[in-house]
N, C-alpha and C positions, 0 to 999 in steps of 0.2 A: 500425389498431385501438387503442384506448386501453389503456395497460397497467393490468394489475391489481395490480402492485407496482412500486416503484422501489427499486432496490438502489444504495447509496451506497458508494464508496470512503472511506477515512478521509484519509490524507495527500494533500493536493492538492484534495480535494473538501469534506470537513468541517473539516479542520485544514490549517494551512500545509503545502505541499509538502515532504516529507522530502528531495527531490531538491535543491531550493533550499537547504534547511537544511544538507544535507551539503556543498553547494558552500562555503557560509558558514563551516561547520566547518573544511573543508580549508584555506580562506584563512586562518582564525584560527590554524591549526597549521602554516601555510606548507607544505602538501603539494601538489606539483604534480599537475595533472589527470592526467598521464600515470602517475604512480604510483598515484593514486587508481583508475584504470581497471584497473591490474593487480591491486589489492586486491579489487575487486568483479567483475571480468570482465564479461561480458555479462549484465547483470542479468535480462533477460527471455528468455534463451535456452531453447528447449525441449530437455529432455535426452532423448536417444533411449534406446530400451530397451537395457539392459546397460551404459549409460554412467554413469560416476560423476558425481553432480551437483556443481556448484560449492559450495563450503563455505557461501558466503552463502545460497543456496538452503535448505541444511540448517538453518541458524540461523532462517530464517523459517518453517521447517516444524516447529521445536521439537525437533529431533534433535541439534543441536550448540549447546553453551552459548556465549553471546555472549562470555565470558572466553576461552574456547578459541579463538574466531575472532580476538580482539584479540591473542592470543599469535602467532598465524599472520600477522596483519597487521604485527606488530612485526618479524618476520623479513623481510617484504618492505620494510619502512622500512630496516632495517639494511643490506640489499643495494643499495638504491636511493638512500638519502640519507647525507649525511655522518654519521659515527659520533657526533658530539656534537648532531645534530639534536634538537630538543625532542620529535618525534613518536616517537623510539625509546623513550621513557619512558612512553608513553601506557598507560592502563589502561582497563578496561570502563567505569569511572565517568566517563571523559573522552569517551565516544562515545555520544551520544544525541540524534539530531536533533530529537526531540519534547520536549526539556528545556524550550524556551522557546516551544512551539507555542501558537498562538491559534486558538480556533474561527473559522469563516468564517460571519459572521452570515447573509448572504443564503442560503446553503445549508441552515442549520439552520432558518430561517424558511420555506424552500421544503418541507423535510421536514415541518414543522408543518402547512403549507398541504395537503400531499398527504394527510396522515393525516386531516385535517379532511373532505377530500372522500370518506372511506371507502376510500382506497386503501392498501394495505399497504406497509410500508417494511422495509428491511433494510440491514445493514451488511456488506460483504465486504472484508476488508482483508488484505494481506500485512504481517505484523508480527513483532515480537520479543518473546518473553515477558518479558525483562528491561526492555522499555520500556512496561510495561503502565499506566503513569500516564496515558496518552492517554484511558483509560476514565473518568477523573475529570473530563475536560474536556467530554464529551459527554453528553446525556441518553439513555443507552443504553436506559432503561426505556420510552422512547417508541418504539423500533423493535420490529417483530415478531420479528426474528431478528438475531443478531450472529455472524457467522462470521469467525474469526481464523485465519489460516494456521498460527500456532504452536500452536493448539489442536486442529486437525484434521488436521495433517500433510499438507496439500496447500497450493499456492500458485497464484496467478494467474500465467501464463495456462494452467495445467493445465485442461483441459476438465472433469475430474472436481469441481473445486471450485464451478464455475458450476452444475453439475447439482445438487451438494450444497445450495447456498443456495436454489435453486429448490425442491427437495424440502422443505426446511425451511419454506418458505412454502406448500407444498401446491399449487404452481402449475407449469405447463409453461413452459419457457424462453420460448416466444413470447408469453407473457402479462406478461413482465418487462421492464423498462427498467433498464439498468445505466449508471451514471455512474463514469468513471475519468479520471485525468489522464495515464494512460500508453497510448500507441498500441497496444502489444502486447497489453495487457489488454483493450483494446476489441476488437482482432481476435480474441482468443480468445474473448470473449463472443459476438461475431457468428458465429463458426464454430459455436457450440453451438446457436444459434437465438435468443438473446436480441436484443432492440433494444438499441442502445448509443450513448452520446453521449460524445465526448471533451471533457473540461472543461479549458478553458484558465484563465489568470489574470483573464479577464474573467467574473467570476462572475454578473454581471448578465445578461450574454448567455445563459449557461447556464440561468438560471432561466427567462428568456423562452422559450428553446427547449423546456424541459421542459414549461412550461405549454401550449405549442402541441401537444404530443403527449398531453396529458391528456384 
């Protein structure tokens, strides 16, 4: 059945992947991937009831300031890196994967095409309030709904955030197609009942696949 709405992730779908940008950032600061993993933990891990969520999850839910996370990150750097390593002096201003992000033209053109067909569009992103400049890079007024984790206090792959964006559109999950570049976020959407497509760096292939489902 053709979707009545298409929901787009931001990083990795409408803008450059923040995961790729984070790897580039780590290389620039000479931070080993093993240390990076300790800083962020399991990015998409589902938190069990009564369990304390990873700090990064709380940053993306708007409950922890980015500057506080960077202080915690510095402590990890001090314990894992040489004491004179450049990363031990890092501040929140030095940590923004969206700083040089560029819009992904084929995906924005696809959003325009979908809207021209009378199909609703939305954005669903895990993001950080201090990185809000991504909003200036996209035509947000063209989307029927924009749901940002740091504003609603939920993040993918929490089932509630998928239900929330569907409610914002006034549609059932089965009537929505969700596009994301992270497999766990795709699995979360499918579990709630949305149709979903994993977007790779081959954006043209994603465009073709979406068109086939319209």
